LOMI-447477 format. One record per residue (C-alpha): x, y, z; residue number from 1. Coordinates in Angstrom, 3 decimals. Example, Ala and Ser with C-alpha at 12.3 -4.5 7.8 and 13.67 -1.06 7.14 Angstrom:
BEGIN
rec xx 12.300	yy -4.500	zz 7.800	num 1
rec xx 13.670	yy -1.060	zz 7.140	num 2
end
This chain:
BEGIN
rec xx 112.080	yy 97.592	zz 81.200	num 1
rec xx 115.297	yy 95.811	zz 82.947	num 2
rec xx 118.506	yy 97.849	zz 81.629	num 3
rec xx 120.223	yy 94.081	zz 82.059	num 4
rec xx 118.095	yy 92.906	zz 79.431	num 5
rec xx 118.632	yy 96.129	zz 77.161	num 6
rec xx 122.424	yy 95.438	zz 77.358	num 7
rec xx 122.643	yy 91.842	zz 77.654	num 8
rec xx 124.937	yy 90.522	zz 74.649	num 9
rec xx 127.922	yy 87.977	zz 73.876	num 10
rec xx 130.970	yy 88.519	zz 72.215	num 11
rec xx 129.575	yy 88.036	zz 68.807	num 12
rec xx 131.816	yy 88.943	zz 65.763	num 13
rec xx 128.968	yy 89.351	zz 63.437	num 14
rec xx 127.117	yy 91.346	zz 65.964	num 15
rec xx 129.525	yy 93.839	zz 65.873	num 16
rec xx 130.262	yy 94.122	zz 62.679	num 17
rec xx 126.259	yy 94.709	zz 61.750	num 18
rec xx 126.307	yy 97.275	zz 64.771	num 19
rec xx 129.361	yy 99.459	zz 62.217	num 20
rec xx 127.497	yy 98.761	zz 59.437	num 21
rec xx 124.140	yy 100.109	zz 60.498	num 22
rec xx 125.701	yy 103.132	zz 62.137	num 23
rec xx 127.827	yy 104.162	zz 59.048	num 24
rec xx 124.883	yy 105.092	zz 56.759	num 25
rec xx 122.609	yy 106.469	zz 59.471	num 26
rec xx 125.547	yy 108.847	zz 60.963	num 27
rec xx 126.469	yy 109.904	zz 57.208	num 28
rec xx 123.159	yy 110.541	zz 55.842	num 29
rec xx 121.571	yy 111.817	zz 59.231	num 30
rec xx 124.470	yy 114.736	zz 59.102	num 31
rec xx 123.758	yy 115.049	zz 55.839	num 32
rec xx 120.525	yy 116.003	zz 56.484	num 33
rec xx 120.944	yy 118.037	zz 59.723	num 34
rec xx 123.479	yy 119.965	zz 58.191	num 35
rec xx 121.411	yy 120.856	zz 55.345	num 36
rec xx 124.026	yy 119.273	zz 52.326	num 37
rec xx 121.156	yy 116.801	zz 51.623	num 38
rec xx 117.925	yy 119.061	zz 52.879	num 39
rec xx 114.968	yy 116.723	zz 54.290	num 40
rec xx 111.847	yy 118.562	zz 54.052	num 41
rec xx 111.773	yy 118.825	zz 50.479	num 42
rec xx 111.437	yy 115.116	zz 50.374	num 43
rec xx 109.312	yy 114.733	zz 53.222	num 44
rec xx 106.764	yy 117.171	zz 51.781	num 45
rec xx 107.043	yy 115.668	zz 48.330	num 46
rec xx 106.428	yy 112.320	zz 50.018	num 47
rec xx 103.292	yy 113.870	zz 51.297	num 48
rec xx 104.520	yy 113.349	zz 55.319	num 49
rec xx 102.719	yy 114.890	zz 58.148	num 50
rec xx 104.551	yy 117.877	zz 59.863	num 51
rec xx 107.731	yy 117.669	zz 57.381	num 52
rec xx 109.246	yy 121.071	zz 58.869	num 53
rec xx 108.939	yy 119.109	zz 62.177	num 54
rec xx 109.918	yy 115.439	zz 60.725	num 55
rec xx 112.775	yy 116.875	zz 58.754	num 56
rec xx 114.798	yy 117.654	zz 62.494	num 57
rec xx 113.533	yy 114.922	zz 64.292	num 58
rec xx 113.861	yy 112.399	zz 62.099	num 59
rec xx 117.727	yy 113.357	zz 61.268	num 60
rec xx 118.267	yy 113.548	zz 65.103	num 61
rec xx 116.847	yy 110.293	zz 65.584	num 62
rec xx 119.004	yy 108.501	zz 62.880	num 63
rec xx 122.153	yy 110.019	zz 64.502	num 64
rec xx 121.713	yy 109.254	zz 67.759	num 65
rec xx 120.642	yy 105.225	zz 66.579	num 66
rec xx 124.266	yy 105.821	zz 64.736	num 67
rec xx 125.819	yy 106.899	zz 67.890	num 68
rec xx 124.616	yy 103.810	zz 70.211	num 69
rec xx 124.851	yy 101.708	zz 67.205	num 70
rec xx 128.613	yy 102.502	zz 66.470	num 71
rec xx 129.737	yy 102.655	zz 70.259	num 72
rec xx 127.801	yy 99.662	zz 71.014	num 73
rec xx 126.041	yy 101.440	zz 74.349	num 74
rec xx 122.377	yy 100.457	zz 74.197	num 75
rec xx 122.855	yy 99.145	zz 70.658	num 76
rec xx 119.561	yy 97.726	zz 71.238	num 77
rec xx 117.965	yy 101.242	zz 71.708	num 78
rec xx 119.707	yy 102.410	zz 68.466	num 79
rec xx 118.730	yy 99.368	zz 66.409	num 80
rec xx 114.982	yy 100.136	zz 67.940	num 81
rec xx 115.200	yy 103.917	zz 66.659	num 82
rec xx 116.738	yy 102.705	zz 63.207	num 83
rec xx 113.512	yy 100.637	zz 62.295	num 84
rec xx 111.011	yy 103.284	zz 62.263	num 85
rec xx 113.072	yy 105.753	zz 60.206	num 86
rec xx 114.524	yy 103.507	zz 57.607	num 87
rec xx 110.497	yy 102.370	zz 57.657	num 88
rec xx 109.856	yy 105.807	zz 56.910	num 89
rec xx 112.847	yy 106.082	zz 54.291	num 90
rec xx 111.286	yy 102.947	zz 52.458	num 91
rec xx 108.007	yy 104.488	zz 52.577	num 92
rec xx 109.439	yy 107.756	zz 51.152	num 93
rec xx 111.109	yy 105.920	zz 48.396	num 94
rec xx 107.916	yy 104.116	zz 47.171	num 95
rec xx 105.843	yy 107.124	zz 46.875	num 96
rec xx 108.228	yy 110.193	zz 46.198	num 97
rec xx 111.293	yy 109.808	zz 43.634	num 98
rec xx 113.653	yy 112.265	zz 44.812	num 99
rec xx 117.516	yy 113.421	zz 43.570	num 100
rec xx 120.485	yy 111.848	zz 45.213	num 101
rec xx 118.599	yy 109.264	zz 46.758	num 102
rec xx 120.518	yy 106.112	zz 48.680	num 103
rec xx 119.067	yy 103.150	zz 46.876	num 104
rec xx 115.868	yy 101.225	zz 48.007	num 105
rec xx 117.703	yy 98.451	zz 49.407	num 106
rec xx 119.838	yy 100.430	zz 51.795	num 107
rec xx 116.673	yy 101.196	zz 54.595	num 108
rec xx 115.656	yy 97.563	zz 53.551	num 109
rec xx 119.197	yy 96.265	zz 54.778	num 110
rec xx 119.461	yy 98.484	zz 57.938	num 111
rec xx 115.814	yy 97.491	zz 59.263	num 112
rec xx 117.153	yy 93.676	zz 58.948	num 113
rec xx 120.514	yy 94.579	zz 61.049	num 114
rec xx 118.802	yy 95.907	zz 63.285	num 115
rec xx 116.363	yy 93.028	zz 63.962	num 116
rec xx 119.836	yy 90.793	zz 64.154	num 117
rec xx 121.210	yy 93.299	zz 66.751	num 118
rec xx 117.640	yy 93.419	zz 68.716	num 119
rec xx 117.990	yy 89.559	zz 68.857	num 120
rec xx 121.778	yy 89.124	zz 69.765	num 121
rec xx 122.799	yy 92.095	zz 71.544	num 122
rec xx 125.698	yy 94.461	zz 70.839	num 123
rec xx 127.857	yy 91.970	zz 70.159	num 124
rec xx 131.718	yy 92.227	zz 69.850	num 125
rec xx 133.879	yy 95.427	zz 70.291	num 126
rec xx 130.924	yy 97.283	zz 72.034	num 127
rec xx 130.519	yy 98.621	zz 75.551	num 128
rec xx 127.657	yy 96.769	zz 76.459	num 129
rec xx 129.997	yy 93.693	zz 76.689	num 130
rec xx 132.702	yy 95.598	zz 77.955	num 131
rec xx 129.907	yy 96.828	zz 81.331	num 132
rec xx 128.758	yy 93.594	zz 81.149	num 133
rec xx 132.205	yy 91.722	zz 81.758	num 134
rec xx 132.982	yy 94.256	zz 84.622	num 135
rec xx 129.637	yy 93.352	zz 86.386	num 136
rec xx 130.310	yy 89.816	zz 85.914	num 137
rec xx 133.998	yy 89.648	zz 87.440	num 138
end
């Protein structure tokens, strides 16, 4: 795939706001899972997710990576693409297993919808994708 296509964007402020709104919960919850404040393995085990020990590491790493890409606006479409399977798993887990201290079910749904917007429009305002694009055009 062409890297220019992945990073192409416009100076759309709503895309910049959407990126930040996606990134903050991804980073916060992902870091909590990684450091053990909110252990993910028991949740995955309760939902019947295969390989819960492995997925308890891979899932939060994917969330933090997606959050970092989105908040910086550097390869934001890749961050948005990583968000969709991570939040799909969160939705599935919500539906089959009830756990304490869970984020509300609308959160992963909203993050998926905002990620689809980023996939469509690009990183938007205040992004490294836009800054790099402007340098290449100059």
